[in-house]
C-alpha positions in Angstrom: 19.2 -20.8 -18.1 21.7 -20.6 -20.9 25.3 -21.3 -19.8 26.5 -17.9 -21.2 23.7 -16.1 -19.5 24.4 -17.9 -16.2 28.1 -16.9 -16.4 27.1 -13.2 -16.8 24.6 -13.5 -13.9 27.4 -14.9 -11.6 29.7 -12.0 -12.6 26.9 -9.5 -11.8 26.2 -11.3 -8.5 29.9 -11.0 -7.6 29.7 -7.2 -7.5 26.2 -6.8 -6.2 24.9 -5.9 -2.7 21.5 -7.4 -3.3 19.5 -9.6 -5.6 15.7 -9.5 -5.8 13.4 -11.8 -7.8 9.6 -12.1 -8.2 8.9 -15.7 -9.2 6.9 -18.7 -8.0 8.3 -19.8 -4.7 9.9 -23.0 -5.9 11.9 -21.2 -8.7 14.8 -19.6 -6.8 16.1 -23.0 -5.8 15.7 -24.4 -9.3 17.4 -21.4 -10.9 20.2 -21.0 -8.4 19.2 -17.7 -7.0 19.5 -18.4 -3.3 22.4 -17.2 -1.1 23.8 -20.7 -0.8 23.9 -20.9 -4.6 25.9 -17.7 -4.9 28.3 -18.1 -1.9 31.3 -18.9 -4.1 30.8 -15.7 -6.0 29.8 -13.3 -3.3 29.2 -14.4 0.3 27.9 -11.0 1.3 25.1 -10.8 -1.2 21.5 -10.4 0.1 18.9 -12.4 -1.8 15.3 -11.3 -1.5 12.7 -13.8 -2.9 9.2 -12.4 -3.6 6.5 -14.9 -4.3 2.8 -15.6 -4.0 2.8 -18.1 -1.1 6.5 -18.5 0.0 9.4 -20.6 -0.9 8.4 -23.7 1.0 5.3 -25.8 1.7 2.5 -27.2 -0.5 1.8 -23.9 -2.2 5.4 -22.9 -3.1 4.9 -23.6 -6.8 1.5 -21.9 -7.0 0.8 -18.7 -8.9 -1.0 -16.0 -7.0 -2.4 -12.5 -7.4 -3.5 -9.6 -5.3 -7.2 -10.1 -5.5 -6.9 -13.7 -4.4 -4.9 -12.6 -1.3 -7.5 -10.0 -0.4 -10.1 -12.7 -0.6 -8.3 -15.4 1.4 -6.9 -13.0 4.0 -10.4 -11.7 4.9 -10.1 -8.2 3.3 -13.3 -8.8 1.3 -15.1 -9.9 4.4 -14.2 -6.6 6.1 -15.2 -4.4 3.1 -18.6 -3.4 1.7 -22.1 -3.0 3.2 -23.2 -5.5 5.8 -26.1 -6.7 3.6 -24.2 -6.7 0.4 -21.6 -9.1 -1.2 -18.0 -9.0 0.0 -16.1 -6.3 -1.7 -12.4 -6.0 -2.5 -10.4 -2.8 -2.2 -10.4 -0.7 -5.4 -6.6 -0.8 -5.6 -4.1 -3.7 -5.6 -3.1 -2.9 -2.0 -1.5 -6.3 -1.3 0.8 -5.9 -4.4 1.8 -2.4 -3.2 2.4 -3.4 0.4 4.4 -6.4 -0.7 6.6 -4.1 -2.8 7.2 -1.8 0.1 7.9 -4.7 2.4 10.3 -6.2 0.0 12.2 -2.9 -0.3 12.4 -2.6 3.5 13.5 -6.2 3.8 16.3 -5.8 1.2 17.6 -2.6 2.6 17.5 -4.0 6.2 19.4 -7.1 4.9 22.0 -5.0 3.2 22.4 -2.8 6.2 23.0 -5.9 8.4 25.5 -7.3 5.9 27.5 -4.0 6.1 27.9 -4.7 9.8 28.5 -8.5 9.7 29.9 -9.1 6.3 27.5 -12.1 5.9 24.8 -12.2 3.3 21.5 -14.0 3.6 18.2 -15.0 2.1 15.0 -13.0 2.7 11.5 -14.4 1.9 8.5 -12.2 1.3 5.2 -13.4 0.0 1.9 -11.8 -1.0 0.1 -14.1 1.3 2.2 -13.3 4.4 2.0 -9.6 3.8 -1.8 -9.7 3.3 -2.3 -11.6 6.5 0.0 -9.2 8.4 -2.1 -6.3 7.2 -5.0 -7.6 9.2 -3.2 -5.7 12.0 -5.4 -4.8 15.0 -8.6 -6.7 14.0 -6.3 -9.8 14.0 -4.9 -9.0 17.4 -8.4 -8.4 18.8 -9.5 -11.8 17.5 -6.4 -13.7 18.6 -6.5 -12.4 22.1 -10.2 -11.8 22.8 -12.1 -13.7 20.1 -13.6 -10.4 18.8 -14.6 -10.6 15.2 -14.7 -7.3 13.4 -17.8 -7.0 11.3 -18.7 -4.8 8.3 -20.3 -1.5 9.3 -22.7 0.5 7.1 -21.3 3.3 5.1 -17.7 2.2 5.6 -17.9 3.1 9.2 -15.3 2.6 12.0 -16.2 -0.6 13.9 -16.4 1.2 17.2 -16.0 5.0 17.0 -19.1 7.0 16.1 -19.5 9.3 14.2 -16.8 8.1 11.9 -18.3 7.2 8.5 -20.0 8.5 5.3 -22.9 10.9 5.6 -25.2 12.3 3.0 -25.0 15.9 1.9 -27.2 18.0 -0.5 -25.1 17.0 -3.5 -23.4 13.7 -2.4 -21.3 12.4 0.5 -18.8 13.5 3.1 -16.6 11.4 5.3 -16.5 12.6 8.9 -14.2 11.2 11.6 -15.0 12.6 15.0 -12.5 10.3 16.7 -12.3 12.2 20.0 -14.6 14.0 22.4 -13.1 17.3 21.2 -14.0 16.6 17.6 -17.5 15.4 18.6 -18.2 18.6 20.5 -16.9 20.7 17.6 -19.1 18.8 15.2 -22.2 19.5 17.4 -21.4 23.2 17.5 -20.7 23.6 13.8 -23.9 21.8 12.7 -25.8 24.0 15.1 -26.9 21.1 17.4 -25.2 22.0 20.7 -27.9 20.1 22.6 -26.5 16.8 21.3 -23.5 17.2 23.6 -25.7 16.7 26.6 -28.0 14.1 25.0 -27.8 11.0 27.3 -27.9 8.7 24.2 -24.6 10.1 22.9 -22.5 10.3 26.0 -19.1 8.9 25.5 -17.9 6.5 22.9 -20.1 3.7 24.1 -23.2 5.8 24.0 -22.7 6.9 20.4 -21.7 3.4 19.4 -24.9 1.9 20.8 -27.0 4.6 19.1 -25.1 4.7 15.8 -28.2 4.2 13.6 -30.1 7.0 15.3 -27.2 9.4 15.2 -26.6 8.6 11.5 -30.2 9.6 10.7 -29.9 12.8 12.8 -26.7 13.8 11.1 -28.1 13.0 7.6 -31.1 15.3 8.3 -28.7 18.2 9.1 -25.9 17.6 6.6 -28.3 17.1 3.7 -29.3 20.8 4.0 -26.0 22.0 2.5 -23.5 20.9 -0.1 -20.4 18.9 0.6 -18.2 21.9 -0.2 -20.2 24.0 2.4 -19.5 21.4 5.1 -15.9 20.9 4.2 -15.4 24.6 4.5 -17.2 24.7 7.9 -15.3 21.8 9.3 -11.9 22.8 8.0 -9.2 22.2 10.6 -11.8 21.7 13.4 -13.5 18.4 12.5 -11.6 15.8 10.5 -13.5 15.4 7.3 -13.0 14.8 3.6 -14.8 14.7 0.3 -15.6 11.4 -1.5 -13.8 11.9 -4.8 -13.6 9.8 -8.0 -10.2 9.2 -9.5 -10.3 12.3 -11.8 -11.4 14.7 -9.1 -8.7 13.3 -6.8 -6.0 13.8 -9.4 -7.2 17.3 -10.3 -7.5 18.4 -6.7 -5.8 21.9 -6.4 -4.2 20.9 -3.1 -2.6 17.8 -4.7 -1.4 19.8 -7.6 0.0 22.6 -5.4 2.0 20.1 -3.5 3.7 18.9 -6.7 1.9 15.6 -6.8 2.4 15.2 -10.5 5.7 15.3 -12.4 6.5 15.3 -16.1 9.1 13.0 -17.4 10.7 13.0 -20.8 10.2 9.4 -21.8 11.4 8.0 -25.2 7.9 6.8 -26.0 6.1 9.9 -24.7 8.0 13.2 -24.3 5.7 14.6 -21.7 4.8 11.5 -19.6 2.8 12.4 -16.5 3.6 10.4 -13.4 2.8 10.6 -9.7 5.6 12.3 -7.7 7.6 10.7 -4.9 5.5 11.0 -1.7 8.8 11.2 0.3 9.6 14.9 0.6 13.3 15.2 0.2 13.6 19.0 0.5 15.5 19.0 -2.8 14.9 18.3 -6.5 13.8 14.8 -7.3 15.5 13.0 -10.2 13.2 13.0 -13.2 15.1 10.4 -15.3 12.6 7.9 -16.8 13.0 4.2 -16.1 15.2 2.6 -18.7 13.7 0.7 -21.6 14.3 -3.1 -21.6 18.0 -3.7 -22.3 18.9 0.0 -22.4 21.9 -0.4 -20.1 22.9 -3.9 -21.1 25.9 -2.7 -23.2 27.3 -0.5 -20.5 26.8 -3.1 -17.7 28.4 -5.9 -19.7 31.2 -3.6 -20.7 32.0 -3.0 -17.0 32.2 -6.8 -16.7 34.8 -7.0 -19.4 32.7 -8.0 -22.4 33.7 -6.4 -25.7 31.2 -5.0 -28.2 31.8 -8.1 -30.3 31.0 -10.3 -27.3 27.8 -8.4 -26.6 26.6 -8.7 -30.3 27.3 -12.5 -30.2 25.4 -12.9 -26.9 22.4 -11.1 -28.3 
């Protein structure tokens, strides 16, 4: 907002491919962060505006957070047990997806500008991303009026067996999504007669008799541990353990895949972070994120500011 700061900002904008901000929706216009505001400095700049509810409309100036979006977009109504209270996801999934969406938007915008020479504004909001993540349940409702309901044990709304099941020492998640996997499940749990049981013929039969099949599987699976069944199902029936956070992070498979990296951070020499999930086939840079203002001197120097100028600005 300070004139000197605005002058620096305009010099930075003149050399930038893109600009991204995360403010209330009405702020980019007030602060001069839109493409139209920067045209005289760089007509090719791409300006991505990330907000809670968008840059226009009655909610443009509203604050907003992930959990609120999960609630309003219906996520809580789709999560949890049918007879329990609505439940949010354990992670800030709307925040994460908005970040990914914003990255894709900015890169797509810059790519288009490389072809056309013209910059633009891009608008991304937590609310819009949350609503978009309703995906196929939304399409079902919009086209057929089908309302996806909560299913016991985090089950799939239509495919059975595809949910949590009890074991001797906890839980296992089984997803027999195809007839092939259903037949394999019957054989591995030593219940081959289930394959010919008229109640469980095809997807519709198993869906109609979900409760009965759940009880039958519980009776079989509870005879052995989760580890036993995971070993028995490995590669033949899609299944997974129900881990807590510590168990998930200490999973040997995760560690063997290089899921954790150590970064030499100024505040913590051996800072442990999750590794990049994109496998590049080469070494991943392990430079820590810069501390606030760490590169200010170098960047301002590139813009022609002297050391004395920078001291005065600070």
